[in-house]
N, C-alpha and C positions, 0 to 999 in steps of 0.2 A: 898499900896503894888503894886509893878509892877510885871507883869508876865514875867518870863524869856522867851526869844525868843525860839521857838521850834527848836530843832536840825534838820538839813537837813537829810532827810531820805536816800539820795544817790541813788545808782543804786540798784533797787529792782528786785524781781522775775517777776513782771509785766513788767518792762522794758525789761528784757531778753526775756520774751514771745513775746513782740512786735517786738523785733529785729529778733527772730527766724521766726515769721510769715512773716515779710517783706523779709528776706533773701530767704526762701523757696517759697514765693509767686512770687518773681522775676524769680527764676529758673523754676518754673512750667509755668509761663506765656511765658517765652522764649521757653520752650519745645513745648508748644501748638502752638505757632506762627510758629516754624519751622516745626512741623508736618502738619500744614495746608498748608504751602508753598510747602512742599514735595508732598503732595497729589494733588496739583493743577498745578504742573509744569511738565516738561518732565520726563517720566518714566524711561528713560534709556534703553528701550526695543530695541534690535537690531535684534534678530532672535526669532522665535517662539520656536524652539527646538534646543538648542546648540549641543546636541548629534548628531541629524541628520545632522546639518550643518557641524559638524566635519567629519562624514562619507562621505559627498558629497565633501569635500575639494579637494581630489585627482582628482575627475572627473572635477571639475571646473578649477583646475590648468591646467590640460591637455587641456581643451577646450580653455583656455586663451593662451596657448602656440601655439595651432593651429591657433588661430585668429591672433596672432602676426606674425606668419610665413607668412601670407598672404600679409603683409606690406600695408594693406588698412588703410585709414584714414576716420574718420567720423566727421560730424559737425551737430550741432543742432542750430536752430535759432528760435527765437519767435519774431514776429512782426505782428501788426495789428490783434491781436486775433487769430493768427494761429502758431502752432508749426510745424516746417519743419526739417526733418532728411535726410541727404544725406550721401552716402559712396563713396569714390573714391579709385580706385585701385592704385597699385604701380606706374603706368604710368600717374596718374592724371585723368584717364577717370572715369566718373561716373558709379558706379555699379547699375544696375536696381534692385530695391527692390520690392518684391511682397506683403509682409504683415509685420505688426509689431504692437508693443504696446509701449506706453510711460508711465512710472510711474512717476508722479510728486509729490515731497514731500518737505517739509520744513526740514532744518537740525535738528531742535530741537523740533518739535511738529508733531503730526500726525493729527491735527485738519483739515488741508486743503489737506491732501493726496487725489490724484485722479489718476485714471487709464484711459487712452484714447487709442482707437484703431486707429492706423494710417492707412490711405488709400493710395494706390499708386497715385502719381500725374503725370501730363503729361511729366515731366522732368525725371522720373525714381526714384525720391525720395519718401518719405512718408510724409504725412502731416495730420493735423486734426485741427479743430477749438477748441480753448481753451481760457478761460478768467482766467487770474491769477493776483493776486495782486502784487504790487511791493515788492521787497525784494530778499532774497537769496533762491534759489530753487536747489534741486538735481533732475536731470532728468535721469532716468535709462531706456534706450531704448533697446528693443529686436526686431530684424528684421530678415527677411529671404530674402536672395537675390533670384533673378529669377532662379539661378542654384542650389537652395536649401541650400546654404551655410548660416549657422546661424551667427549672429552678435549681440554682446552685448556690450553696452557702458554705462558708467555712467559719467555724466557731472554735474558740479556745475556752475550755472549761477546766475548772479545778474541782476534782472529786475528793470528798471527805466522807468516809463511812458510807459509800455507795450513793451519795446524792450530789448533784451539781451545786456549785457555789458561784 
């Protein structure tokens, strides 16, 4: 007597359970991966308090209009481990600056942010020693001219081998 072949059991409840665990396991793994990347990358932080920034908007706009009316131009240069900031008036003459600061930051991270105090140099500009790694930087400069006129400028620069591009 021969035994009949056992019938195929087909798709069972255990198979469905395995499919469900695999499906939701992939979804949970992707969510955990994305959460880890979100917590270790740029925060998206722009201002500390958006309400206060909104209240200051009109004052900053007025200051920008007054600065634009001066028809001054500014330039920032980084070379040989030194940042130099100069301002020229509408006639192209250099404006003597008495003090200032430069905030140097990366566009997408605050890990290398630094604030330096700029000192007057012999030519009437402002400068300070700084060591920056190559790459993209935003330099936000606040300066006071010798006649007490404030100046604010934000510039994006690309450093390659220690010089601005």
